[in-house]
N, C-alpha and C positions, 0 to 999 in steps of 0.2 A: 852308886847305882850301876845296874848292868847297861853297858852302853848300847847293846843291842836292843835293848827295850826302850831306848831313848826316842822321845817324841820330837818331830821336826817341827820348827816355827811355819805357820801358815805362809810366810813370805818364802820359805825356801820351796814349799810346795808349788806356790804361784809361779816361781821361776822355773821350775821342772815343767810344768805345763805350758808356760809360754817359749820355752826354747824348744821342746819336742819338734822332730822332723815329721814324727806323724800326726794326723788330723785327730785331735781330742775334743770331746764333746759331752756334755751335760744336756740331755734333751728331756721334756717331759712325755708322758705317755698321753697327754693332752694334745700333742702334735706340733709343738713349738720347742726350738732351741733356746736353754738357758745359759748356755756360755761355752764358746768356742775359743781355740787357741789361735794365734797367728797364721799358724800352716793352712788354715783354711783359705786364708785372703791370699797366701803365695801359691796355692794349689787352683782356686776356682777363679781368682781374679775380682770377686766381690771384696767389700769391706765387710768386718765382721758386723758392722752396724747393719748393714743391707740384708746379711744373712738372718740376723736376729729378727729382723722386721717382717719377715715372712714365715709362715709355716713350713717346717723342713720337707713337706711333701711336696711343696710349690717347686722346690730344686731337683726334684727326682726325675729320672726318664719317666714317662708315662707308660712305657711296657713295664715298669717296676715298681708300680704304686702297690699292686696285690701283693706282691711277695714281701714287700715293705712293710704292709700291714699286718701280714700273717706275722713276721718277727715281732712286731709291737705286740700282738695277742698272746704269742708265746711266751714273753716276758711278763704281761700282764697275769699269765696263767700261772708263774711262777717258776720259769725256766731259767735258772740262774745265770749260765753263759751260755752266749749264742753267737755263731758264725755264719755268715752270709755274704754276699757281693751284690752290689747294684750299681746304678750309674747316677752320676750328677753333673747338672748341668753347669758348665763353664760361662762366664760371663759373655764372651764372644759367642756363645750358641752351640760350642762342640759339647760333649760328655765327655766325663771322666769316669775310668773304672776304679769302684773303691773295693777293698776287702775289708769286713767290718770283725770285730769282735766286741761283744756288748754282753753288760750285765745291769740287772736292774736292782732297786731299791724299792718294794713294793710299798712299804707305808709311806714312803716319800713321793711315789708317782714318778719317780725319776730312773732315766737309762743313763748308764756311764758308758761310753763307747769309744773306741779307737779305730782308726781307719788307715790302711795304706793304699797309695795310688798305683794301681795295678795296671794300667791303660795299656802300657807297652807289652807287659806280658799277655795281656788279653788279645792285642793286636798281632803278635806273633802266632798266639794259638790260633786265631781265625785264619790268619795267611796260612798257616799249615795244615788247617782243614779244608781250605779252598785248593790249596795245591793238591792235596790227598784226592780231593773231589775229581780235580782236573784229570789227576793220574788216572784214576780210576776209571773216568768215562771217558778217558782217550782211546781212539781207534789204534793207536800206536802200541806196540809192545814195550812196554816200560817195568825195569826190573831193578832191583836193587841186590847186592851181594857185598859180603865181607872180603877184606883182602886176603882171606884163605878159599876164597870162591864159593862160598856158601851162600846160597839164595836167600834173602832175608824178606824180600817185596816182591810181589808178583800181580800184574793189574790184569784186567778182563781182557785187554789187548793182547797180553802175553798168553793169555790162556786159549785165544782164539788162534794167534799163530803158531803155537807150539803144540797145543793139543793137552797140555798139563792145567790141571785145577791148581789154585794156589795152595791149598793144604795136600796136596800131592808132591809139591816140589818146594816148598818153602823148608829150609833147615837142610836140603839135598844140595849136593855140589853141583855147580852151573856145567861141569864136564858133563854131566848125563846128557847134554844137548851136543856135544861134539861127536862128529863122525870119525869111525875108526882112524881115518887117515890124517887126522888133526888132533892127536891127544895132547900137545904141549901148547895149543894155540892161546888159551886163556891164562895160562902161566905167563907167557911172554907178554900179553897184555897187560897183567896185572903189574909186571916188572916195570912196564913204562909208567903206568900210572903212579907208582911208588916215587917215580922221579918228577911227578907234577905234570906229566903229559896229559893233555886232552886229545882223544882219539876221534876224528870225525870221517864219516863216510868210509869206514873201513869194511870192504866188501868180502865176504867170506860165505860158507855154507854151514848150515846145522841141521840137526836131525829132529825131527816132530816124535811125539809119544807113539805114532803109527808107524815109525820107521822110516816116513819119507823124507828125503833131503830138500831143503829148500834154500835157494840163494837169498843172502840177507844183507843189508847195510846198516852196518853198527856206528852208532855215536856214543862214545863211552868217556865218562868224566869221574875224577876223583870226587868222594865227598870228605869234607874237611869240617873239625869240630872248632869250637871257639878259637882255639888256640892255633888254628891253621895245620893241625897234625891231619893227614888222611888215614880216615878211620874205614873208609868203603869204597864202594864204587856204583854208579848208576850207569845204566845202559838202555839205550832206545835201539828197538830192532825193527827194521822196514822190511816187508817182503818185497824182493825185486826179481823174484822168478819169472813173472810175466815179461818185465822189462827185459832180463837176459836172454828169454825166448825171442823176444822181439829183435833185440839186437843181432842175436845169431841168425836170425833169420833174413835181416837186412843186409849182415855181412855175406850170408850166402847168394843172396839175391845180386849185392854188387859185384861180388866175383863172378857168377854166372853172365851178368850183364857185361862185365869187363870180357870175359872170355868171347862172348857173342859179338861185341864190338871188334874185337881183334879178328876173329873169322871173317866178319863182314868187310872188315877193311882189306884183309889179305885176298879175300875173294874179289873183291873189286878190283883191286891192283892186278890181279891174277887174269881176271876177265879183260881189263882193259889193255892190259899187255898183250895177251894171245890175240886180241882182236886185230891187233897191228899188222900181223904177218898175212892175213887174208885182204885186210885193206890195202896194203902195199899193192898185192896183187891186183886188185880191182883198179887201183888208180894207174899201175903202171900199163896194164892191157888197155887202159881208157886211152893213153896216151899215146900209144902203138895205134889203136883205131882212129886216134886225130889226124895221123899222117895220111889215112887213106880217105880223108873225110870227102874228098874230092868225088870218090864213087858212090857215095851215100847221097840219097834223095834229103829233102828238107827234114822229113818227119824223121829219118835215121840220125842226122846230125842234131836233132832236137835231143831226141833220145840219148846220144852220145853226151850231149852236153849235161842233162838231168842225171847220167850215172855220175860224172865227173864232179859236178855241185854235192851230188849226196855223200861222193866218196871223201870230199873236204870238209861237209858238215860233219860226217862220222869221226874223221881224224880230230875236227875241235871238240867233239862230245868227249871221244877218249881221254886227250889231253885235260879235258875239266876234271873227268872222273879221276885220272892219275893225281891232279892237284887236290881235289877234296880228300882222296885219300892220305896224301902225304900230309895235309893240315891236321887230320886226326891222329896221325902217329908221330909227327915231329916234336922235337922237344923245344921248349919256349927258352928264347935268351932275353928278357925281361932289361931294359935300362929307360932312362928319361927320353921320351919322345917329344919333340916339339910338333904338334899337329899343326903350327901353320907353316913349316918348313915341309912337313909332309903333303899336305894339299898341294903347296906350290910345284912339288916335284912330280905329284900325281897328274896335275893339269899339264905338265911339260910333256909328259908320255902320252897325252890324249890328243895332241897337236893335229895327228893324221885325221882322227874321227870328227873335229872341229872344223876341219878345212871347208870353206866355203859356206859357213854357218855363221849366222848372227845371233850371238850369244850374250846376253848380259850378266855377267858374273857379280854376286854380292858376297863378299868373303868378311866376315866378322873376325873379332880377335877371338883366338882359339887358343885353350890352355895346353901347358905341358901335362902329359899322362905318363903312367910306368906302363910298359907292354914292350912286345917283340915289335920294334920297328918293320921288319919284312912283313910279318904277317898283318900288321895293322895297315901298312901301305897297300897291301891286296884288298883288304876290305874297303878302303876309300876307293881304290881302281874300280872294283865293282859297283860301288854306289854312284860315283861319278860319270861314269861311263854309262851306266843306267840312266841318269838323268840326261846326259847328252842323247842319247837313243831315244827316250820316249819323248823327248820335245821336238824333234824331227819333224812333226808336222806343223810347227808354230813359225810364222814368219818371224818373230823375234823370240827367241827362247829365254827364259828368266830362271835363273839357278842361283839359289842362295845356300850359303853354308854358315853356321853359326853354332854358338854355345847357348843354352838355354840358362836364365838366371835360377838361383834356388828354388824361389816361390813358384815360378812357372813350371821349374822342373818336377816339383811335387805334383803339380796338377796332370802332367805328362804320364806321371807315374801311375797314377790312377786310371788314366786313360788306357795305358799298357796292360793293368790288371783288367779290365773290362774286356779288352779285346784278347786276352789271353783265355778269360772263360768262353770266348766266342769257339774256339779252337785250339788245340795244342799245338805247341811249336810256333806261337806268336812272340811269346815274352820268354827270356832266358834269364833267371836268377834275379837279382834287383835288393840292394841294400837299402834304398830309401834316399831321398833328395839330399840328407844330410852328407852322406858317405860317397856319392857319385856325382860325377860332371855327366850332362847330356848332350850331344853333339847332334845337329839336325842337318840333313841335306834337302832341300825344298825345291821342287821344279813346278812349271806351269803346263806340264806335259799331258800325255794321254789320261794319268789318273788310273783310278781303277775303283770297282765296287767295294765297299767296306764290307759286306756280308761273305766275300771270299778273302779278307784279310789274313786269317790264319793259314791259309795255303801259300802266301808269298814266299816264305822263307824254308819250305819245305824242297828238297832234290827233286827236280823234274817237274816242279809246279809251274805253271805258265798260265797267266790270265789273258794273254794277248795271242792270236794267231800267229804263227811261225811265219805267213806271207806279210803280215802286218809288220811285225819287228822280229828279227833274227835273233837266235840265243838259243842255248840249250837248257836252260831252266836249274842251272847250278850256281849261278854268280852270288843269287840272294842267299842259298844254302852254306855258302863258304862264308859269306858276312856272317851268318848266325853262329857257324861252328867257331869263327875268330874270336869273336865277342864272348861268346860262351866259354871258351878257352882262357880268356883273361878275366872271368869272373863276373862278367857284364850281362846284359840283355838287349834285346832289338824289337822295335815295332815300328807300325807303319800307320799313316792316316792319308786318305785319298777320296777323290770323287771323280767320279767317270767326267772326261772331259775337261776338267779342270786343275788337273796336277796332283801331286803327291808328296808326302814329307816321310822323309826316314830319319828313324832316330838312333843313335846307339849311346846306351849308358855304360859308363866305364867306372868301375870302384876307384875312388881316391887314393887307398891304400890297396894296391894291387895284392891280390891272392889268385896267381895264375896257376893254370893247371900243370902238370908234368909231363906232358905228351902221350898219357894214355888214356 
């Protein structure tokens, strides 16, 4: 007997049915399963008995009911072999995608079908469709190309950025976008990608369809196949033309500001220096006239005294101007500075100013900071001498020096920001409470009106008449400049007749200036 025509026993066919990894079934056109192999339970979680107990339509996704019935109707109409896809519900409530091949036996009203689980493939296809939709709708320019530099994909963002429609540039070399002075740039980029490198934020220039050059930032990545072999390139391009223009303007403005500051410093120094000569003459002749004071009447002696005092005041002003100018030009020598020790040294230097005064000092623990010791000492001399001066009208002056805890420093930062909004120059810099230390000097002296707080740290700005309190109006401007040079900020709070508090905020990690 021809062995190729030998019939197999029913038991062998049943074993094949049971061992198949594909889902095999015999279903009736009446809507019920007749026989299922064990692969159904492995795939959907239901037992075969649970599946046989319900119509097969019960397990199909509702959106696929119509297409399933259309397939059954085609089988009833005599279509012998049919292929289609639909979703079956898993016992956990999720759905699995099946790819079917079905054949009917019309006189028996049966459908013999085999299915494969294609859920992973479907998920991958959906992900690819979503990704393609995201790429196409993105405002960024996204393109793909081969390792030979041929453009393979081109989204709407690329059309807007470079001016080429997709059908104009797909299949063309990406070198069409290169300006004449960069002919080999893409070749070098691809060479780096072949080595597995990803290139991020590569800033360069590209040419649009209309010939206009634009500044772009590129993020370039290799495209790999399932084996990890690099088969292409993906590229995202951002237009940074406006940013580059703004940076150039900012650099130009900074250079102009630097030049203006240097000229202003030089002018201040020159004026202050040149004023010394006539001032020496005034002072000298006043002294000579003083030797003949006996020949003058009382009014003349008073005039002579006023000239001498004015000359002395002018000399002090010139010294302060020169000092202010030097602070702006001097290079910083940062080191660790003990503020506790610095305050002690400052108070020792103010002995003469405190002579005969009743002053109650309250000095809290102060931190070490990074900064220029000489400049910080000068800042504290100005602040403490101000506190001594403006408490002169008190029978007992009260002056407190301390450091704010971080939580309170944060609140003071907000206060400083509000004062900054009231007028320029009130606050300088500021990194927030976590990155800075805040030192305060508080007194019970004359105080000031908060509506004029923004003027306190400006040069020549005084909130009290000269006959009330002497000074040139440069001391607090020096404080502001010194603290700003250290990357910090200053502000103040006060009330007329009730005293004032001055704050210095210094960064914990110092970022001091270079002296220019």
